[in-house]
VEXTI-319833 format. One line per 2 residues: number of its first residue (from 1); their letters; for each residue x, y, z of N, C-alpha, C. Coordinates in nm, 4 decimals, padded with zeros to 6 digits. Atoms other than C-alpha are relative to their C-alpha. Layout:
N
NUM = A = X/Y/Z/X/Y/Z/X/Y/Z ~ ...
//
This chain:
214
1 = MN = 00.1162/00.0718/00.0445/07.0142/-04.7003/-11.6645/00.1318/-00.0562/-00.0939 ~ -00.1093/00.0753/00.1119/07.2701/-04.9520/-11.8728/-00.0409/-00.0027/-00.1001
3 = QM = -00.0288/-00.0194/00.1373/07.3175/-04.9875/-12.2087/-00.1053/-00.0687/-00.0889 ~ 00.1040/00.0845/00.0225/07.1090/-05.2664/-12.3084/-00.1805/00.0246/00.0349
5 = KA = 00.1112/-00.0475/-00.0260/06.8315/-05.1395/-12.1001/-00.0249/00.1274/-00.1089 ~ 00.0405/-00.1221/00.0720/06.8143/-04.7926/-12.2946/-00.0125/-00.0693/-00.1422
7 = VG = 00.0323/00.0577/00.1431/06.8400/-04.9797/-12.6735/-00.1581/-00.0522/00.0427 ~ 00.1576/00.0432/00.0226/06.5541/-05.1787/-12.5369/-00.1197/00.0779/00.0208
9 = LA = 00.1027/-00.0611/-00.0040/06.3459/-04.9263/-12.4215/-00.0159/00.0748/-00.1833 ~ 00.0505/-00.0675/00.1076/06.3945/-04.7215/-12.7636/-00.0257/-00.0836/-00.0835
11 = ML = 00.1019/00.0790/00.0928/06.3026/-05.0221/-12.9958/-00.1071/-00.0372/00.0319 ~ 00.1405/-00.0273/-00.0270/05.9948/-05.0152/-12.8049/-00.0826/00.1282/-00.0098
13 = AV = 00.0080/-00.1157/00.0483/05.9719/-04.6630/-12.8776/-00.0502/-00.0170/-00.1094 ~ -00.0315/00.0805/00.1553/06.0309/-04.7537/-13.2204/-00.1851/-00.0728/-00.0302
15 = LI = 00.0975/00.0961/00.0063/05.7615/-05.0264/-13.2182/-00.1356/00.0806/-00.0014 ~ 00.1027/-00.0454/-00.0360/05.5070/-04.8283/-13.0524/-00.0420/00.1241/-00.1043
17 = TL = 00.0252/-00.1302/00.1460/05.5479/-04.5086/-13.3500/-00.0577/-00.0539/-00.0935 ~ 00.0536/00.0606/00.0809/05.4945/-04.7673/-13.5920/-00.1398/-00.0456/00.0054
19 = SS = 00.0975/00.0378/-00.0276/05.2128/-04.9263/-13.4593/-00.1438/00.1145/00.0212 ~ 00.1187/-00.1178/-00.0189/04.9979/-04.5939/-13.3950/00.0177/00.0210/-00.1986
21 = AG = 00.0427/-00.0373/00.1137/05.0869/-04.5227/-13.7662/-00.0398/-00.0604/-00.1044 ~ 00.0936/00.0793/00.0606/04.9456/-04.8002/-13.8819/-00.1457/-00.0251/00.0127
23 = SA = 00.1363/-00.0189/-00.0611/04.6500/-04.7759/-13.6997/-00.0927/00.1364/-00.0610 ~ 00.0371/-00.1625/00.0387/04.6194/-04.4126/-13.8309/-00.0412/-00.0122/-00.1174
25 = HA = 00.0140/00.0203/00.1574/04.6097/-04.5532/-14.2143/-00.1067/-00.0869/-00.0327 ~ 00.0370/00.1138/00.0473/04.4100/-04.8310/-14.1637/-00.1840/00.0501/-00.0148
27 = TE = 00.1216/-00.0757/00.0468/04.0528/-04.7439/-14.3293/-00.0566/-00.0910/-00.0857 ~ 00.0938/00.0722/00.1017/03.7542/-04.9307/-14.4712/-00.1197/00.0766/-00.0563
29 = LY = 00.1490/-00.0477/00.0556/03.4221/-04.8226/-14.6644/-00.0858/-00.1065/-00.0020 ~ 00.0855/00.0624/00.0166/03.1184/-04.9304/-14.6140/-00.1059/00.0358/-00.0413
31 = NN = 00.1168/-00.0889/00.0744/02.7645/-04.9288/-14.7557/-00.1391/-00.0741/00.0814 ~ 00.1163/00.0160/-00.0636/02.4302/-04.9480/-14.5761/00.0574/-00.0954/00.1650
33 = GS = -00.0175/00.0358/-00.1035/02.6028/-05.0327/-14.2571/00.0980/-00.1516/00.0428 ~ -00.0544/00.1501/-00.0730/02.7450/-05.4015/-14.2171/00.0744/-00.0270/-00.1522
35 = TT = -00.0677/00.0639/00.1638/02.9040/-05.4442/-14.6387/00.0865/00.0644/-00.0135 ~ -00.1329/-00.0783/00.0717/03.2248/-05.3783/-14.7003/00.0334/00.0401/-00.1182
37 = MG = -00.0565/-00.0300/00.1559/03.3064/-05.2093/-14.9931/00.1158/-00.0538/-00.0430 ~ -00.1711/00.0679/00.0508/03.5833/-05.4726/-15.1579/00.0530/00.0901/-00.1148
39 = AG = -00.0837/-00.0503/00.1242/03.8191/-05.4053/-15.4431/-00.1425/-00.0390/-00.1406 ~ 00.0670/00.0000/00.0675/03.6230/-05.3619/-15.7548/-00.1731/00.1250/-00.0153
41 = TT = 00.1252/-00.0319/-00.0426/03.3304/-05.1591/-15.6100/-00.0249/00.1467/-00.0719 ~ 00.0359/-00.0983/00.0659/03.2072/-04.8741/-15.8325/-00.0658/00.1281/00.0904
43 = LD = 00.0206/-00.1125/-00.0397/03.2305/-04.5136/-15.6691/-00.0288/00.1090/-00.0713 ~ 00.0321/-00.0424/00.0935/03.0837/-04.2627/-15.8598/-00.0963/00.1857/00.1073
45 = FS = 00.0212/-00.1133/-00.0801/03.0496/-03.8665/-15.7409/-00.0657/00.0942/-00.1072 ~ 00.0759/-00.1081/00.0619/02.8460/-03.5602/-15.8880/00.0164/00.1270/00.0669
47 = LK = 00.0001/-00.1337/-00.0476/02.8648/-03.1643/-15.8236/-00.1028/-00.0331/00.0305 ~ 00.1481/-00.0025/-00.0455/02.6082/-03.1091/-15.5545/-00.1142/00.0945/-00.1072
49 = AF = 00.0331/-00.1211/00.0659/02.3412/-02.8905/-15.7279/-00.0020/00.1005/00.0097 ~ -00.0404/-00.1839/-00.0070/02.3485/-02.5430/-15.7976/00.1374/00.0560/00.0306
51 = SS = -00.1481/-00.0154/-00.0243/02.7242/-02.5734/-15.7155/00.0724/00.0025/-00.1003 ~ -00.0928/00.0090/00.1419/03.0551/-02.5340/-15.9415/00.1348/-00.0401/00.0402
53 = SV = -00.1338/00.0027/-00.0110/03.3841/-02.6309/-15.9900/00.0840/00.0903/-00.0176 ~ -00.0497/-00.1491/00.0392/03.5987/-02.3608/-15.9623/00.1443/-00.0258/00.0532
55 = IV = -00.1842/00.0315/-00.0011/03.9978/-02.3582/-16.0258/00.0017/00.1717/00.0141 ~ -00.0436/-00.1039/-00.0173/04.1383/-01.9946/-15.9145/00.1574/-00.0042/00.0446
57 = NT = -00.1890/00.0037/-00.0230/04.5152/-01.8626/-15.9101/00.0304/00.0546/00.1337 ~ -00.0526/-00.0466/-00.1647/04.6877/-01.7382/-15.6120/-00.0744/00.1059/00.0472
59 = EG = 00.0909/-00.0987/-00.0421/04.5093/-01.4373/-15.5813/-00.1474/00.0107/-00.0192 ~ 00.1364/00.0086/-00.0197/04.1576/-01.5515/-15.6045/-00.0913/00.0288/-00.1333
61 = GE = 00.0440/-00.0411/00.1500/04.1273/-01.4564/-15.9964/-00.0390/-00.1402/-00.0533 ~ 00.0190/00.0947/00.0359/03.9110/-01.7217/-16.1432/00.0423/-00.0300/-00.1366
63 = LD = -00.0243/00.0865/00.1091/04.0655/-01.9819/-16.3749/-00.0741/-00.0047/-00.1339 ~ 00.0676/00.1237/00.0563/03.7933/-02.1974/-16.4576/-00.1366/-00.0303/00.0620
65 = KC = 00.1021/00.0341/-00.1014/03.4382/-02.2587/-16.3589/-00.0961/-00.1207/-00.1019 ~ 00.0998/00.1031/00.0689/03.2219/-02.5676/-16.4273/-00.0925/-00.0396/00.0553
67 = SE = 00.0797/00.0096/-00.1086/02.8844/-02.6397/-16.3327/-00.0314/-00.1252/-00.0258 ~ 00.0423/00.1308/00.0022/02.8698/-02.9772/-16.4081/00.1249/-00.0801/-00.0041
69 = ST = -00.1364/00.0576/-00.0242/03.1591/-03.2473/-16.2881/-00.0287/-00.1327/00.0270 ~ 00.0187/00.1210/-00.0448/03.2105/-03.5828/-16.2250/00.1187/-00.0893/00.0464
71 = IR = -00.0784/00.0790/-00.0499/03.4114/-03.8363/-16.0106/-00.0237/-00.1488/00.0339 ~ 00.0657/00.1439/-00.0100/03.3963/-04.2072/-16.0796/00.1125/-00.0859/-00.0393
73 = GK = -00.1057/00.1167/00.0221/03.6549/-04.5043/-16.0182/-00.0341/-00.0937/00.0751 ~ 00.0378/00.1299/-00.0337/03.6758/-04.8654/-15.8839/00.0822/00.0340/00.1201
75 = IT = -00.0647/00.0206/-00.1001/03.8307/-04.9546/-15.5334/00.1039/-00.0859/-00.0323 ~ -00.1286/00.1033/00.0361/04.2006/-05.1089/-15.6101/00.0123/-00.0605/00.1401
77 = NA = -00.0497/00.0508/-00.0751/04.2569/-05.1614/-15.2479/-00.1438/00.0212/00.1078 ~ 00.1028/00.0177/-00.0815/03.9837/-05.2440/-14.9994/00.0004/00.0677/00.1435
79 = GS = -00.0390/00.0265/-00.0902/04.1521/-05.1736/-14.7120/00.0055/-00.0767/00.1275 ~ 00.0406/00.0818/-00.0678/04.1864/-05.3163/-14.3801/00.0962/00.0395/00.1623
81 = ST = -00.0446/-00.0316/-00.1585/04.3540/-05.3175/-14.0292/00.1169/00.0639/-00.0078 ~ -00.1986/-00.0953/00.0099/04.7043/-05.1938/-14.1347/00.0431/00.0608/-00.1800
83 = ST = -00.0426/-00.1168/00.1289/04.6420/-05.0371/-14.5021/-00.1720/00.0792/-00.0590 ~ 00.0928/-00.1358/00.0300/04.4021/-04.7485/-14.6362/-00.0547/-00.0393/-00.1429
85 = TT = 00.0691/-00.0002/00.1423/04.1658/-04.7381/-14.9447/00.0079/00.0403/-00.0889 ~ -00.0284/-00.0550/00.1158/04.2325/-04.6647/-15.2857/-00.0613/00.0065/-00.0947
87 = VE = 00.1222/-00.0093/00.1153/04.0065/-04.5665/-15.5733/00.0977/00.0501/-00.1442 ~ -00.0062/-00.0108/00.1803/04.1104/-04.5798/-15.9569/-00.0513/00.0795/-00.0353
89 = IE = 00.1233/-00.1447/00.0971/03.9826/-04.2874/-16.1613/-00.0093/-00.0860/-00.1269 ~ 00.0144/00.0936/00.1430/03.8264/-04.4982/-16.4646/00.0784/00.1002/-00.0641
91 = EI = -00.0955/-00.0780/00.0991/04.0397/-04.4494/-16.7553/-00.0627/-00.1688/-00.1294 ~ 00.0126/00.0968/00.1177/03.9479/-04.5923/-17.1171/00.1384/00.0252/-00.1006
93 = ID = -00.1089/00.0246/00.0901/04.2266/-04.6931/-17.3791/-00.1231/00.0031/-00.1300 ~ 00.0319/00.0072/00.0951/04.1127/-04.6067/-17.7067/00.1229/-00.0742/-00.1013
95 = VP = -00.1328/00.1174/00.0608/04.2461/-04.8994/-17.9337/00.0424/00.0652/-00.1249 ~ -00.0813/-00.0764/00.1146/04.3077/-04.7227/-18.2581/00.1403/00.0540/00.0381
97 = SL = -00.1264/-00.0987/-00.0152/04.5386/-04.4662/-18.1288/00.0980/-00.0487/00.1208 ~ -00.0560/-00.0047/-00.1448/04.5916/-04.6336/-17.7531/00.0380/00.1111/00.0814
99 = TP = -00.0303/-00.1383/-00.0636/04.5251/-04.3002/-17.6431/-00.0831/-00.0289/00.1154 ~ 00.0199/-00.0075/-00.0724/04.4050/-04.3053/-17.3095/-00.1048/00.0999/00.0489
101 = TY = 00.1093/-00.1245/-00.0370/04.0674/-04.0737/-17.1762/-00.0166/-00.0395/00.1456 ~ 00.0096/-00.0103/-00.1116/03.9822/-04.0299/-16.8597/-00.1626/00.0221/00.0716
103 = PG = 00.1730/-00.0410/-00.0419/03.5646/-04.0445/-16.8012/-00.0623/00.0214/00.1489 ~ 00.0049/00.0681/-00.1545/03.6062/-04.1209/-16.4357/00.0243/00.1601/00.0541
105 = LT = 00.0096/-00.1498/-00.0546/03.7338/-03.7270/-16.3940/-00.0651/00.0935/-00.0884 ~ 00.0635/-00.0878/00.1580/03.4885/-03.4925/-16.6327/00.0085/00.1426/00.0987
107 = WQ = 00.0506/-00.1745/-00.0153/03.4456/-03.1080/-16.6484/-00.0440/00.0195/-00.0627 ~ 00.0813/-00.0782/00.0995/03.1622/-02.9768/-16.8495/-00.0531/00.1067/00.0244
109 = KC = 00.1110/-00.1376/-00.0210/02.9543/-02.6553/-16.9103/00.1313/00.0763/00.0704 ~ -00.1153/-00.1256/-00.0659/03.3085/-02.4748/-16.8194/-00.0047/00.1147/-00.0609
111 = TF = -00.0254/-00.1086/00.0430/03.4111/-02.1358/-16.8786/00.0579/-00.0322/-00.1159 ~ -00.0684/00.0460/00.1266/03.6823/-02.2995/-17.0877/-00.0093/-00.1520/-00.0187
113 = PT = -00.0194/00.1201/00.0165/03.7618/-02.6201/-17.2606/00.0854/-00.0453/00.0931 ~ -00.0732/00.0365/-00.0982/03.8821/-02.8341/-16.9978/-00.0363/-00.1517/00.0002
115 = VT = 00.0102/00.1839/00.0125/03.9941/-03.2259/-16.9804/00.1088/-00.0146/00.0904 ~ -00.1233/00.0913/-00.0960/04.1906/-03.4632/-16.7867/00.0836/-00.0661/-00.0809
117 = EL = -00.1338/00.0630/00.0347/04.5210/-03.5531/-16.8895/00.0513/-00.1300/00.0637 ~ -00.0262/00.1424/-00.1106/04.5752/-03.8126/-16.6091/-00.0779/00.0139/00.1004
119 = GG = 00.1007/-00.0137/-00.0949/04.3202/-03.9708/-16.3853/00.0661/-00.0418/00.1313 ~ -00.0160/00.0546/-00.0738/04.5166/-04.0912/-16.1520/-00.0501/-00.0884/00.1282
121 = RL = 00.0590/00.0943/-00.0812/04.4081/-04.2814/-15.7921/-00.0391/00.0872/00.1488 ~ 00.0077/-00.1400/-00.1064/04.2784/-04.1016/-15.4963/-00.0107/-00.1409/00.1803
123 = EI = -00.0436/00.1217/-00.1027/04.3673/-04.2738/-15.0990/-00.0854/00.1042/00.1059 ~ 00.0588/-00.0613/-00.0967/04.1356/-04.2184/-14.8264/00.0207/-00.0752/00.1540
125 = HH = -00.0471/00.0522/-00.1578/04.2487/-04.2291/-14.4522/-00.0960/00.0254/00.0973 ~ 00.0904/-00.0276/-00.0796/03.9718/-04.2127/-14.1997/00.0622/00.0545/00.1429
127 = IA = -00.0065/-00.1263/-00.1200/03.9987/-03.9432/-13.9380/-00.0568/-00.0738/00.1333 ~ 00.0584/00.0733/-00.0630/03.9426/-04.1428/-13.6043/-00.0491/00.0997/00.1347
129 = GT = 00.0966/-00.0682/-00.0882/03.6816/-04.0470/-13.3857/-00.1362/00.1004/-00.0906 ~ 00.1053/-00.0592/00.0885/03.4830/-03.9151/-13.6827/-00.0494/-00.0887/-00.1108
131 = ST = 00.0287/00.0609/00.1241/03.2524/-04.0211/-13.9849/00.0663/00.0644/-00.1257 ~ -00.0929/-00.1320/00.0651/03.5198/-03.8024/-14.1848/00.1616/-00.0870/-00.0820
133 = GT = -00.1306/00.0749/00.0546/03.8181/-03.9605/-14.4407/00.0775/00.1926/-00.0119 ~ -00.0918/-00.0855/00.1214/04.1091/-03.7341/-14.5956/-00.0074/-00.0386/-00.1674
135 = VT = -00.0841/00.0718/00.1246/04.1865/-03.7824/-14.9587/00.0917/00.0584/-00.0244 ~ -00.0999/00.0135/00.0416/04.4604/-03.7718/-15.1113/00.0450/-00.0437/-00.1449
137 = AD = -00.0443/00.1046/00.1449/04.6557/-03.8546/-15.4450/00.0805/-00.0929/-00.0152 ~ -00.0893/00.1487/00.0128/04.7764/-04.2011/-15.4714/00.0978/-00.0241/-00.1280
139 = AD = -00.0886/-00.0137/00.0876/04.9378/-04.0975/-15.8192/-00.0589/00.1482/-00.0423 ~ 00.0044/-00.1283/00.0491/04.9681/-03.7773/-16.0176/-00.1385/-00.0109/-00.0754
141 = IR = 00.1586/-00.0479/00.0782/04.6134/-03.6226/-16.1591/00.0443/00.1454/-00.0686 ~ -00.0303/-00.1397/00.1157/04.6611/-03.3777/-16.4618/-00.1445/00.0430/-00.0819
143 = VR = 00.0996/-00.0498/00.0874/04.4169/-03.1182/-16.5892/00.0486/00.1136/-00.0658 ~ -00.0218/-00.0753/00.0790/04.4331/-02.9206/-16.8770/-00.0999/00.0998/-00.0487
145 = IN = 00.0592/-00.0887/00.0471/04.2898/-02.5893/-16.9273/00.0095/00.1330/-00.1115 ~ -00.0712/-00.0916/00.0744/04.2445/-02.3756/-17.2457/-00.0383/00.1211/00.0199
147 = TV = 00.0811/-00.1013/-00.0146/04.1889/-02.0610/-17.1165/00.0597/00.1242/-00.1438 ~ -00.0338/-00.1001/00.1212/04.1709/-01.7325/-17.3349/00.1113/00.1058/00.0351
149 = FF = -00.0855/-00.1073/-00.0322/04.3787/-01.4758/-17.1498/00.1517/-00.0567/00.0512 ~ -00.1075/00.0047/-00.0134/04.6437/-01.6815/-17.0692/00.0849/-00.0945/-00.0788
151 = GE = -00.0367/00.0837/00.1206/04.6862/-01.9455/-17.3025/-00.0333/-00.1459/00.0756 ~ 00.0922/00.1484/-00.0526/04.6693/-02.3396/-17.2395/00.1039/-00.0201/00.1220
153 = CT = -00.0627/-00.0308/-00.1540/04.7197/-02.4178/-16.8765/00.0099/-00.1429/00.0737 ~ 00.0309/00.1029/-00.0430/04.7879/-02.7379/-16.7274/00.0509/00.0273/00.1598
155 = YI = -00.0234/-00.0073/-00.1590/04.7892/-02.7955/-16.3561/00.0025/-00.1336/00.0361 ~ -00.0230/00.1440/-00.0656/04.8953/-03.1261/-16.1512/-00.0359/-00.0259/00.1226
157 = AT = 00.0582/00.0266/-00.1111/04.7862/-03.2439/-15.8308/00.1135/-00.1012/-00.0054 ~ -00.0708/00.1094/-00.0119/05.1161/-03.4815/-15.7393/-00.0341/-00.1148/00.0836
159 = SG = 00.0212/00.0496/-00.1080/05.0992/-03.7765/-15.5487/00.0246/00.0335/00.1331 ~ -00.0159/-00.0510/-00.1016/05.0486/-03.7144/-15.2291/-00.0652/00.1254/00.0733
161 = TD = 00.0299/-00.1281/00.0054/04.8946/-03.3928/-15.2593/-00.1761/-00.0031/00.1100 ~ 00.1344/00.0132/-00.0704/04.5857/-03.3388/-15.0191/-00.1209/00.0638/-00.1020
163 = LG = 00.1478/-00.0675/00.0516/04.2342/-03.2836/-15.1919/-00.1025/00.0348/00.0909 ~ 00.1188/-00.0745/-00.0547/04.0106/-03.2322/-14.9695/-00.0415/-00.1323/00.1497
165 = TI = 00.0418/00.0461/-00.0975/03.7872/-03.4278/-14.7286/-00.1223/-00.0666/-00.0556 ~ 00.1014/00.1026/00.0291/03.5228/-03.7540/-14.7366/-00.0679/-00.0109/00.0810
167 = SA = 00.0510/00.0567/-00.1104/03.2312/-03.7464/-14.5172/-00.1428/-00.0889/-00.0341 ~ 00.1407/00.1394/-00.0268/02.9622/-04.0593/-14.4305/-00.1241/00.0890/-00.0434
169 = GE = 00.1705/-00.0879/00.0300/02.6216/-03.9832/-14.5334/-00.0684/-00.0873/-00.1101 ~ 00.0664/00.0380/00.0838/02.3492/-04.0597/-14.7633/-00.0980/00.1260/-00.0847
171 = PA = -00.0752/00.0381/00.0673/02.4519/-03.9174/-15.0202/00.1665/00.0282/00.1304 ~ -00.1118/-00.0421/-00.0987/02.8272/-03.9393/-14.8822/00.0638/00.1375/-00.0351
173 = TF = -00.0122/-00.0874/00.0951/02.9593/-03.6057/-14.9958/00.1970/00.0306/00.0129 ~ -00.1173/00.0007/-00.0025/03.3446/-03.5403/-15.0827/00.0211/00.1895/-00.0797
175 = TA = -00.0174/-00.1261/00.0007/03.4629/-03.1576/-15.0373/00.1333/-00.0063/-00.0784 ~ -00.1667/-00.0168/00.0658/03.7531/-03.0684/-15.3024/00.0527/00.1552/00.0509
177 = NA = -00.0992/-00.1440/-00.0215/04.0334/-02.8046/-15.1433/00.0808/-00.0648/-00.0393 ~ -00.1886/00.0406/00.0244/04.3718/-02.8609/-15.3253/00.0315/00.1167/-00.0692
179 = VL = -00.0613/-00.1076/00.0571/04.6278/-02.6375/-15.4245/00.0480/-00.1095/-00.1282 ~ -00.0692/00.0469/00.0834/04.7671/-02.7227/-15.7729/00.1120/00.0488/-00.0712
181 = ER = -00.1181/-00.0467/00.0292/05.1025/-02.6889/-15.9557/-00.0027/00.0099/-00.1275 ~ 00.0318/-00.0498/00.1377/05.1417/-02.5542/-16.3158/00.1010/-00.1308/-00.0047
183 = WI = -00.0460/00.0925/00.0295/05.2544/-02.8364/-16.5183/00.1210/00.0203/-00.1342 ~ -00.0978/-00.0274/00.0890/05.5651/-02.8635/-16.7524/-00.1309/00.0487/-00.1752
185 = GS = 00.0450/00.0085/00.1229/05.4437/-02.7375/-17.1274/-00.1036/00.1221/00.0025 ~ 00.1340/-00.1089/00.0218/05.1930/-02.4660/-17.0108/00.0459/00.1229/-00.0324
187 = AF = -00.0075/-00.1202/00.0707/05.1782/-02.1044/-17.1597/00.0749/00.0743/00.1563 ~ -00.0979/-00.0922/-00.0880/05.4397/-01.8699/-16.9633/-00.0688/00.0808/00.1248
189 = AC = 00.1179/-00.1285/-00.0424/05.1479/-01.6333/-16.8728/-00.0539/-00.0939/00.1333 ~ 00.0705/00.0919/-00.1145/04.9768/-01.9307/-16.6556/00.0758/00.0216/00.1616
191 = PT = -00.0375/-00.0234/-00.1850/04.9883/-01.8742/-16.2606/00.0861/-00.1419/00.0610 ~ -00.1382/00.0877/-00.0176/05.2859/-02.1193/-16.1204/-00.1015/-00.0860/00.1262
193 = TA = 00.0330/00.0429/-00.0937/05.0159/-02.2455/-15.8514/-00.1804/00.0332/-00.0548 ~ 00.1706/-00.0727/00.0067/04.5879/-02.2534/-15.8692/-00.0282/-00.0676/00.1129
195 = KW = 00.0884/00.0816/-00.0663/04.3275/-02.3650/-15.6321/-00.1542/-00.0535/-00.0259 ~ 00.1100/00.0157/00.0589/04.0744/-02.6003/-15.6987/-00.1102/-00.0703/00.1234
197 = TA = 00.1022/-00.0106/-00.1614/03.7214/-02.5977/-15.4372/-00.1210/-00.0932/-00.1012 ~ 00.0936/00.0493/00.0293/03.4496/-02.8142/-15.5218/-00.0961/-00.0801/00.1107
199 = SF = 00.0611/00.0677/-00.0765/03.1429/-03.0024/-15.3678/-00.0805/-00.0920/-00.0832 ~ 00.0400/00.1121/00.0746/03.0387/-03.3381/-15.4493/-00.0937/-00.0876/00.0771
201 = RS = 00.0980/00.0989/-00.0546/02.7614/-03.6027/-15.3781/00.0241/-00.1054/-00.0933 ~ -00.0043/00.1296/00.0232/02.7721/-03.9627/-15.4143/-00.1232/-00.0462/-00.0377
203 = TT = 00.0807/00.0473/00.0237/02.5764/-04.1357/-15.6583/-00.0738/-00.1361/-00.0073 ~ 00.0147/00.1375/00.0177/02.6587/-04.4918/-15.6751/00.0985/00.0035/00.1230
205 = PS = 00.1289/00.1306/00.0184/02.6183/-04.7261/-15.4966/-00.0729/00.1009/00.1071 ~ 00.0839/-00.1264/-00.0729/02.3093/-04.5763/-15.3324/-00.0131/-00.0643/00.1220
207 = GV = 00.0165/-00.0028/-00.1899/02.2354/-04.5703/-14.9391/00.1316/00.0370/00.0320 ~ -00.0640/-00.0560/-00.0819/02.4468/-04.4986/-14.6929/00.1673/-00.0374/00.0235
209 = ID = -00.1399/00.0642/-00.0203/02.8404/-04.4988/-14.6954/00.0322/00.0353/00.1151 ~ -00.1149/-00.0189/-00.1495/03.0553/-04.5314/-14.3854/00.1389/-00.0058/00.0056
211 = IR = -00.1789/-00.0141/-00.0328/03.4309/-04.4375/-14.3243/00.0255/-00.0483/00.1393 ~ -00.0328/00.0624/-00.1770/03.5712/-04.6600/-14.0304/00.1183/-00.0178/-00.0145
213 = SS = -00.1149/00.0800/-00.0237/03.9145/-04.7562/-13.9035/-00.0020/-00.1610/00.0198 ~ 00.0692/00.1450/-00.0130/03.9048/-05.1150/-13.9004/00.0736/-00.0703/00.1510
//
């Protein structure tokens, strides 16, 4: 095989790889079968009835447990044949203090006081041949727990962290299953990693939410 032919085959292999990667990340969300959920569409999820949002340490010991929790945000990138869907967690700026709060990621009726310090973004990737997508952090998400036993513990899901899966349906479901890392400033006794598990159902928009590759 001459050198030019070898170079040509190598370039073709690279193009095929890039094309496959692009289609793997192509994702769009649909409402009621045919309506594309465009930028600005609000997504709202709440904990499934009689379930809890739980954060445990590496050994499985419970750090925090909340019987109410919500995830709410707006689609910032609707996705396409070459891009994926992203959702910005709702943020509000307190005008006098210019301090941001994150009502889009709430923790209520918890074992200990729990607050979102950084809302971040979610990225949804459709899994080909299924009605499911993976959910990753597209920007850092940070949560603070004021525990009794360890002190104040802050955990972060850095950009790129696997957060769980989203499944199509009426309602759609988001199953959180993420490993969080201890953040700077946490009390020394706080475990270095923690695992977050929860099961949410969509409340907005109404109707069937579908996840597809374009």
